N, C-alpha and C positions, 0 to 999 in steps of 0.2 A: 238480670234480677240477680244473678249469682247464686242461683238455687234457691232463691226465697219463693215463698208461696206471694203471688202477685195479688191474688184474690183475699190474702190476708186483712185484716185490721189490727190498726197499732194504735194505741194509746199515746197521744202526745199533751203534754201537761203545756199551758200557755202562760206566762206571765207576762202580761201586755207591758207593764212598766208606765212611767210615766214621762210629761213633755211629750217627743215626738214617738216616744215608743208605741203606743198604741196604732199609728200610721202606719207605720215601718212593719209591725206583726202583722197588720192586715193586709199589707203588700206580701209579705211573704207567705201568708197562708194563703193569697190568690194564685200565687206561681205555684206553691205546693199541689193546689187541688188541680190545675191545668196540667203538671208535669205527671201525676199520677192518674189521670182520671180514664187514661187507656189500656196501660199496662203496669202501674204501679200498684202497691196496697193502697187499701182503704185507710186514710188518715181520719182517726177521731180525736177531735180536737176540744179541750175542756180547760176553761181559763181558770186560774186559782189567782188568791190574791197576794200581792206582795208589792213593796216598794214604799214611795214615798208618802202616796195618799192612803196605804193601808198603816203605814206609821201614826200619822195626821190622827186617824180614827181610833187605832187600837194600842198605841203606844208601841209595838214592835213592827218591825218591817216586814215579819211573816211570821205566823202561828206557828207552835211547836208540832199541831195538829197537824196545817198544812206540810210542813215539812216532811213529815212521818207518812203523807199520801204522797209525796215527791219520790220518795226513794221507795215505796212498795206497788205503787198500782200503776206507773205509767213505764211505757218503754224509752224516753227520752222528753225532754223538756225545752222548748222553746223561750228563749226570754228576751224581752226588748229592755232599752236602756232605762235604769231606774234613778231615781235620786233628785231631789229639787233643792237648790243652794237653802231656801227658807228654812226647810225643815231639819232642826238640827237637835242633837242632844244636847243635855245641860254642860257637859263638857265644850261644847264647840264644834265636834265632829256633825259630820251628816246623818241623820237619822233614818232615811229610805234607802241605804244602800243595802244591798243583799249577799256581797261577794264574800261577808266570812259566814253569813246564816249557811250560803247553801255549800261553800267549797268546803268548810269544816263539817257541816252538817251531813253532806254526802258523800266526804272524802275525795273530790276530784281534783287527786293531787296534780295534775298535768294541765296545766294552761297552753293550749297550743294556738298560736298565732301566724298564722300563714301571711308573708308579705311580697306580694307579686305585683309587676307593673305590667299592665294589660296594654294590646295595642290598641291607639287610638286618645289615650289617656295623657292628658298634657299636667307637667309636674314641674317645679321649680329646680331641679336639677336636669344634668345635660344627659342622664342615662335614657335608653331605648327599650322597649317591651322584649324580654327574655334577658336583660342585662340584670333584673333583679328579681330573686324569685328563693327566698329562703322561709324558714319556719323558726319563730322564736319558741321555744320549750319554758316555761316558766313555773317553776314551783310555786304550788298555788296553797299550800296549805301550813308553811312555815315562814321563815325568814321576817323579816320586817314587820310584815302585816298580821303577824300573830299576835303583835300586840295591840290590835285593833280592839278597841274598847277597853283596855287593861292598863294602859300608862297612867304613870302616875304624875300629879300635877300640883305643886301649890301658888301661891301666889307671886313666887320669885323664879321657880323654876319648873322643868317638866323635863319627863324621860321616858322613852321607849327602848324596848331590848327586841335585838336582832339574835333569834336562836334558830339554828339548824339541827338538824338529827341525823346519825348515821342512816336510818330507814329513809327519811326522806330524802336525802341527797343520792344514796342509792337507785332507788325507785325513779327519780327524775330522771336521774343521767339513763339507767338504762332504757328510760322510753324514747330519750334521744337518740340514742344510737340503735335502737328499734326501728325507729321512723326514717333515721338514715338509708338503711336496709332497703327500705321501700322505694327510696326517692331515688332521682336522675343524677344526682349530684348537683355540685355548685355551677353556677352557670358558666362561669370564667375558665375552668378548668377540667369539667366532669368530676371532680373529684367527692367521692362521698365523704364528708367530713363532718364531724361535731366540735364546735366551736363551746370550751366552756368559758363564761363572763362571769369576772366575779373584781373584787378590790382586796386579792389575796397578800399583797404587796402593802397594806395598811392593817387588818384586821385581821384576828385572829380565828372569828366565824368563816369568813370567806377562805381563810388558807385551808378550814376544813374540809370545806366545801370541795376545791380544788382536791386535795388529797384524796376523797370518797370517787370523784371523778376520774381520777386516774385510775382506783383499784378496778372500777367498772370497766373502762377504757382497754385493759387488760384481755379484757373477753373479747373484745370485737378486733381481732387483729386487721381486717378486712376495711374496716372504717378509720381515717384519719383523726385522730384527737388534734384538737388545735385549741389555743388560749388565747387572750385576750380581756387585759384591764378594762372595766368598763369605761373608763374615759376614751382608751382607744378605741373600744368598738364603738364606741358613739362616732368617731370621727369616720372610722375605716366603713361603715354603715352608709355613711354619702361618701367617702370618695371611691371607694373599693369594695361597693356590695356583691360583685359577683363573686367573689373570693365566700361568700358564706352560705350554706347550704342547711345547718341546723345548728341551732344556737342555744345551750341550755343553761340556766340561771336562776338565779334567787327572784324571789316573789317582786321584790321592791326593783330590783333593777330592770326587770324583764318588761315590767308595767311602763317605767320611762322607755327604754330602747325602742318598745312596741310602738310607741306614737311616735317617736323620733323615724322609725321605717315607714308607719303610714304616711308623713308627708312626703316621701319619697316617691311612692306611687299613687297619689291623685288623694291624700286625707283620708281620715279617720272613717268615712265612709264607704270604703273601698275596701275594710277589712273587719271580715268576720273572726270568731274565736269559737273553740271548744274547750270545755271543761270535763276533762276524762279521769272517770275512776274504776273501781273493778265493779260497781255497781251501776244506777242510772246517772247519766251524764247529761250536761245542757251545754248550751249554743246560746253565743250574745254577741252583739256588736262590741268594739273594743272601746268605743265613744260614750260620751253621757247623752242624757236627756235634751240638750237644748233646748230649755222652755223657752226661749225668747222666739221660735218659730215654730213651735208647736200650734197643731192644726189648720197648720197654712199649706202645709203639702209642699214645701220647700226642700226637705231632707232627701238625702241620697238612698233608695232605698238598697244598695248593693251591700252592703254590709250584711243587713239581715237576711237578706236574702242568698248569700253565699253561706251564710249560719244554717239554714235550711237544707242546702245543699251538702253541708259537712254533717247535719245532722242524719239525713239519709244513706251516706256513705257511712256513716258509722253502724248505721243498724243493718247496713248489706246489701241496702239496696244502690247499687255502686253505678248500675247504668242509668237510672232516670238523675242523680245525683250529678253525674257526669254531661247528661242534658242541662241541665241547668247551669251549670257552670259554662257550658259552650254558648248558651241562648245569652248570656252576660257577655263575655268575651264577644260575641258576631255585633251586640247592642252597640259596644264601645268600638270596636274596629270600623264597622260602618258609619260609623257617626253619628247613629240614632239617640244615641246618649252622650250628649256634652257637658262637661263642668263648668262652672263659671269659678270665678277667681277664688269662692267661699268653699269651693267644692262642693256645690249643690248641681243637680242637674238643671240645664238652662229651662227646661220645659216642665218641672217638677216633677213630685214623687210618683204622680198616678199616669203620667205621661210615660215615664220611666218603664213600670210598671207594665203596664200594658206592650210597650216594646220589646221587654224581655219576653212576655207568655208570646208574642208573636214570634218568636224566633224557636221556641220548643219542639 
């Protein structure tokens, strides 16, 4: 329990989300309760309103009052996927998304997305378990997505701006190097390595990002600084994923590359993520709300369950978090959870959840 009080009560805010979100969150809560039943903290879950349904009812994806409560009243936040394609702003963008609201509002500057291939998971690539184990550290508050909701549009043209700052580039680069010090290194050669991914050969903003990365890299002589242009990185994440340990990149590029990485390890349903800041942090799958299968209990709960484990680890309950991760690994390694061609567990969400619990 890493010295933390096993009998402590820990307040967790829950954003159930839209589409498949509520059923995935329910699965994760069931597993969290089972994992902490005997020697973990008491998790006090409280649901707060946010997402497409909230937008449809109130005109905003989350109220300022709710955001303030999240900032001040909880130890962490677990969020299901949000958004529905038919719920839109007048400008055409989705109205139920919470990325800009939470990431900017809570200043969770580091979006941390582990990409790892587990034993027993079939993928479209030739790699085996152990060949793919890297983390994408995506800057969360700047970059192209800073233009969310403030782009310029006329009947004939539209424009969004990409902006990065010294402060933002420094702290995301430093987070990546600190994370590399905690990891075992790249699967291929064991090197602790941080790869800066950008398009500095084309755009001034990315050249600035790389220059600041270089300044921070000089503070970490024990970690190898590495570089890829984004298009080359997309190629190498498929052709040579074992080279990568930690990847640091701008917001938009990190969004694209993490989905590519997910395809190599069994699909989006295999990947959770953490949004880390100096205050409260929140944890969510990297995929969307998949409304076409909502309520059918077909979705893979693994992403949400791994989010729950990341949350416990972040809060300091390392042993309980590890137990959940090992239960997921065992379930796949034994063939008890098998995925179909759509990345869904063949026996459904509920059966996958029960299997994971059986290995806790």
